[in-house]
C-alpha atoms as one frame of an Amber mdcrd trajectory, in Angstrom:
protein
  34.298-117.243 151.770  31.629-119.895 152.463  27.997-118.788 152.835  24.457
-119.735 151.804  24.359-117.599 148.664  26.421-118.477 145.592  26.394-114.844
 144.491  27.887-113.542 147.772  31.620-113.767 148.422  32.785-112.889 151.925
  36.404-111.715 151.881  38.584-111.622 154.997  42.083-110.351 155.601  43.347
-113.926 155.383  41.537-114.802 152.152  43.664-116.103 149.307  43.559-113.408
 146.619  44.007-115.942 143.828  41.188-118.178 145.119  38.785-115.252 145.519
  39.681-113.961 142.025  39.199-117.384 140.430  35.882-117.950 142.210  34.676
-114.475 141.216  35.652-114.931 137.555  34.019-118.378 137.347  30.830-117.234
 139.073  30.534-114.150 136.832  31.073-116.298 133.719  28.432-118.812 134.796
  25.877-116.082 135.488  26.452-114.388 132.141  25.015-110.907 132.662  24.382
-111.440 136.381  25.932-109.795 139.399  28.103-111.135 142.193  28.367-109.409
 145.562  31.579-109.245 147.576  31.767-108.050 151.193  34.739-107.136 153.343
  35.099-105.782 156.893  38.354-104.149 157.906  41.279-102.635 156.063  43.122
-105.870 155.262  39.920-107.517 153.985  39.195-104.544 151.712  42.781-104.733
 150.451  42.354-108.441 149.598  39.018-107.695 147.885  40.586-104.995 145.678
  43.497-107.211 144.660  41.152-110.122 143.880  38.913-107.930 141.702  41.957
-106.631 139.778  43.139-110.198 139.117  39.632-111.389 138.152  39.311-108.443
 135.766  42.498-109.585 134.016  41.207-113.175 133.822  37.954-112.035 132.232
  39.632-109.509 129.904  41.424-112.349 128.127  37.973-113.663 127.177  36.781
-110.260 125.993  34.781-109.301 129.106  35.077-106.050 131.049  34.492-106.479
 134.790  32.808-103.489 136.445  32.444-102.790 140.150  29.937-100.717 142.142
  31.040 -99.948 145.691  28.982 -99.050 148.728  28.521 -99.717 152.422  26.355
-102.191 154.291  25.885-103.125 157.915  26.479-106.591 159.330  25.906-108.146
 162.731  29.042-109.509 164.354  27.919-111.111 167.584  25.792-108.416 169.197
  27.659-105.595 167.468  26.650-103.825 164.239  29.645-103.199 161.984  30.029
-101.431 158.671  31.343-103.416 155.725  32.329-102.581 152.163  29.883-104.009
 149.641  31.081-104.459 146.058  28.760-105.532 143.240  30.698-107.048 140.325
  29.191-107.468 136.857  30.279-107.712 133.240  30.001-104.449 131.328  28.076
-104.468 128.103
């Protein structure tokens, strides 16, 4: 989950769903109307990403915010290999 950009959350299959959800909710709140990008490579990482977004949406709903998600694909270099990853852009609706 650690990287150079605050608005990019890398999710792996071993990521703690609760930690990713909390970090996402806090980052979205701090940015106000900004966007946060999440990336995941592999089925278990995508599963963790989806669960974290669902939990973060519940956390933000209590405060009257509606978390929206735009999904797409991106390519990433892993060693000398190019791999496809899921790219999710989270923002507050409204």
